[in-house]
N, C-alpha and C positions, 0 to 999 in steps of 0.2 A: 397748470394744464391748461391749454387753449382748445376751445369748441367753437365750432361755427354753427350759428343757429338763427335760421330764418323763421321765425314763429309768427304768427299774425293774431292768431285766437287762443283762448284757453279753454282746454277741455274740461268743463265744471259742470255740475249737476244741473244747474239752471242756464238755459239758454233763453235769451230775450227773442219773444215772438211778436211779430206786426200781425194786427187784428184789423180787418176790415169789415164794417157792419153796415150793410146795404138794404135801404128801404125803398119805398114805392111812392109814387106821386112827386110833386113839386114842380118847379118851373122847367122850361126847356134848357137842357143843358148848354154850356158854351162848346165850342169844338174842341178844346182841351179837356173838358171834361168828359165828353163822348169818348176820347181816344183814352183816357185813364181808365175809364169804366170797362170798355173793350177789352184791356189787357188784364183788367182784374189786379192792378197794382198801381199804387199812388204813393208818390214820394214823401216820406214821413219828416215831418218837421225836425230839424237839428239845428243846433247854433254853431256858427262858424268864426264868430269874433264876439268879444265884450269890451264896450268902451265905457270905462269908469268915469265919474266925477263926483269924487267923495263917496256919499251913500247912496249914489243913484247910479244906474248902469243902462245902458241901451244893448239890448241883445240883437245881434244879427245874425240872419241865417237863412236856410233854404228850405223849402216846402213844395207842394203841388201848386203850379200856378193858379192864380185867382183862388186860392182856398183861405179860410178863414183859420188864423192861427190862434191857438189859447194855451196859455201858460197857467195851469191850475195850482193853487195852494191847498195843501190838508183841510184848512179850514173852510174853503169852498170860495175865497177870494179869486177871482181871474184876471190876468192881464192879458189883453188881445189885440189884433193887427191884422192887416190883409196882406197876402203875398202878391206880388206883381205878375206881369205875364211872363217873367222868366223864373219865378217861384222864390224870389229873394223878399225879406221882410225885416222889418226892426220893431222892437217893442222896447219902450222905455218903462222903468220901474224903480221904485225906492227900495233898498235892502235893508232891514233892521240890523242892529249891531249883533244879533243873536245868529245871523245869518238866514237863509231862505231856502226852502225846497220847493222845486216846481215841477209838476209833470206835463211835458208837451202834448198837445193833440191838435189835429186839423179836421176841418170840415169843408167839403165840397159837393154841393146840392145835398142828397140825403146820404153822402157817404162819409163816414169818420174814419180817421186814421190816427194810432197811438204813435207818439213820437218817440224817439231814440232815449231809452232809458229815464232816468230822472235827473234834473240839472239842480246843482248845489250851487248857490251864491253865498260870498262872504266878502263884505266890503274892507276888513280888518281884522288881523293882519293879512297882507295880500296886496291887492284884492285877488279874489279866487273865484273862477267859474269853470265848472266841470260837469259834464256829463257822465254819471255812474251807469254802467250798462250790466245787465244780470250776465255773468259767466264770459264776459269779455274785458279788454283793457278799458280803462276809463278814457275819456277823451277831454283835455284840459285846452282851454282856448286862453289867448292872453299872454302876458310877459311870464316867463318861467326860468329855472335853471335847466340843465341838460336832462334831469329826471322829472318827468311829469308825475307819475303816480306808481305805486307798487299795488297790485290786487291780489287777492287769496281766497280760496275757496277752503283752505286748511288741509289741502293736499298737494297744492302747485302754487308757484308764484309767477306772476307776469308783471314784468317791469316793462314801462313805456315812458318815451320822451320824443323831444324833436331835435333835429339837427339840419343840416345842409340836405338839399334835395339829393336823392341817390347816392348817399355817402355811407362810408363804411364807419360803424360805430363800435369803439371797445368799451365793454362794460366788464369790471372787475366785481364778483359778487363773493364775499368772503376769499377764500384762497385761489378760485378758480377765474379763469379769463375767459369772456366770451366775446364773439363777434357776430355782429348781425349788421344789417343793411337798412337805411331808411328808403321810404317810397319816393314817389315824385313829389309829395307835399313836404318831405322832410320828418314824416312820423316813423316811428320804429317800435318794435316791440320784441319781448325775447321771454321764452317760457322756460322755468327750471322747476326741478322737485324741492319741495320744502314749504315750510310754513312758519319757521320761527325766525328769531331776530337774527339779522345778519348786516354786515357793512356792506357798502356799494360805493365804487368809485367809478365816476365818469368825467371825461375831460377835466380833470385836475379838481374836480367838486367831490366831497366825501359825504355820504349820507349813513344814518343808522336806521335801518326798518326795523321797528318794535316788535314785529311779530303781529298775530292775528290780535282782533280786540275781543273783548267780552260782551258787555251789555250794549244794546244799540243806540245809536246817536253818533254825534260828532264830538271829539273831545282833543286839545292839545297835547300833542306828544313827540318829543325827539326834534324839536323845529320843524313840526309840520302838523297835519291835522289827521287823526286816526278816526274813521268813519266805518261802522260795523252796521250791515243791514241784514233783517231777516228776511230772506226770499220764499219763505214758507217750504213745508215738508222736510224740516231739519236743514234746509240749505241755508247757509250763512255766507256773506262775502264781505269781507273787510278790504278796505280801501286805505292806503296812507298816502298822503299828499304833502310833500315838502314845500315849505314857504320860503323860497329862496329866488330873489328877483335878479 
């Protein structure tokens, strides 16, 4: 059976929300800062590229122009840099063999903006750089095969990957065949019901999704990494990331 699906987001219990906290006082804002505050929206920091050299990586991304961008580790250590007039930034850091979790955030004036999801970095096997977003498809950067990730909240599955810009993409899931279309940047996503193990075929590549995870954390499963995150309120999200370059 063939189905055509143009799905971009996952209807999940937890939806990631951007929160801006505004205070008083401080120096006179720059013109770009005044415009951002007037619209009550600032561009959240997100990574668009990862350049690896062994266990070291340079994260390139976009944020509000002239903002201070910080990637914070759970233990309190931070890696910071400044966005330029176009909002572009780059931050260089070392990644331990066990991997690294980072929470992006930016500040301009007295306004703070949480970044998109949580960033997970792994130098080997891989390397791997991916942003995991509550209730949505994960966003992987860097080299990978046609399938970037499979996310699940226990009720539905969201498959995501990259192809040519505005291209038709065929995805075989179990005994079903689906068709979707990539966006202008080549990214595509596809949502189906289910949460159990399933075979996946894309562009001649074969994958075995292991099903939703149990305990929280990241572990190697079926030629990839299975990450389970507790989102609170009994909400759990599992992400499986194949490692094929």
